[in-house]
N, C-alpha and C positions, 0 to 999 in steps of 0.2 A: 731633657728639661725634665724625667718623668725619676731618675737615680734623685736633683737636688731636693724633689718633693719626697724621696725614702726616706734619704736623707735628712733634712729637716722633721718631718715626721718621729724619725728614731729618736732625733733630738728633746724631739718637747714633751715625753714621755720618759727617758735617762735623768740624772740627776746635776746634768747642766743647768738643766730649768730651773732645782731649785733660787740657786743664786738670785740670778736675772732678775725672778719674781716676785724680791724680797725685795730687788734693787728699785725695783719700779715702785714698789708701793708704800717705800719714803715719803714721807712729808706730807698725807693723807690728814687732813680734816674732818674733825668729826660733824662736822656742817655738808660735805659730800656729798652729792648724792651720785649713784651708780645706775647705768646703766644697761642691760644685760639681754643677750635673748643666744637663739639660734643661730646659727647659717644660714642668710636667704627669708630672714624674717620680717624683713624690716626696718630693723636698726636706721639706714641708713636715712630712710623715709622721715620716721622717728623724732631721729639728730633735726634733719632741713626742720620739723618743724614745733617741735621746743626753743629751735634758734630762736628765729622766726617771734616765738610766745612771748620771748624773752628780753629780748636783745631788742624788740621794734622795729630792724635792721630786716634787705637781702640775704635773705641767706646763699653762698656762695660755695660752694668743696672746699677749697681754703677757705672762707668762711665760718665753717662749724667748722675747718678742723682744729683749725687757731684759735673759737673759744672753746669751743663744748670736745677736749681732746682725745683718748683711748687715754686709758689706766700708765703709759709710760712715755706717755708724753705730756702729765699732767704738771709737771714746775712749773711757775712764772708766773703761768697760766692764772688771769683774772677773778672772782669774781663775778655770774652770770646772775644767781640764786637772791633769794633775797630773805636775807639772816648771812652772807655772805658765804656761801656756797660757791663749787661749783658743781657744773656734771657733769661725770669721766664717768666714757664708756669703754667697758672690758668684758675678754671674751673670759674672763679667769670664774671657776668654784666660785662660792661666797668665801668672804673671808671675811674670819669676826669684825675687821675695819672696815665692812659694807656699814657703818650706821645704817643708813637709808637706801636701796637698790627697787629702780623700777624691770623687771622682766617680762621683755618684751616673750611673747606667745602667738605664734604662727599655724595655721591649720593641720597637716604633718604633711594631706594632699596637695594643700597650695603647695610650702616647701617644695617633697615632690616637683610639681610643676614646675617652677621657678627654676631646681635643679638642671631640670632635663632642659629646657629652654634657653639657656645656659650654656649649656652646651651646647647645641648643636650650630 
């Protein structure tokens, strides 16, 4: 498993990533809002809360992934925001295509404790 992670990490920093990321960002709309955060900062929790507020339905993992997708799966998703926008999760650095964005920040000490607890 460690070998796969090393290969994946190398590919993420190589030129092979550029066309993939470009393809992911095709079809974005000016009304879309992007949600970004560092790992283990509560982005899943935030998406569950926003899903329930925006749709008025109970949140489940499949429902959240379907209505508030990641940037590589946003095509064909119906709008959930007023004005016809979609809420899209991203792990990418800020891009000019991101007209509106939410960046979730968590105290670094809590992130380290969360990473430690997940690895034990």
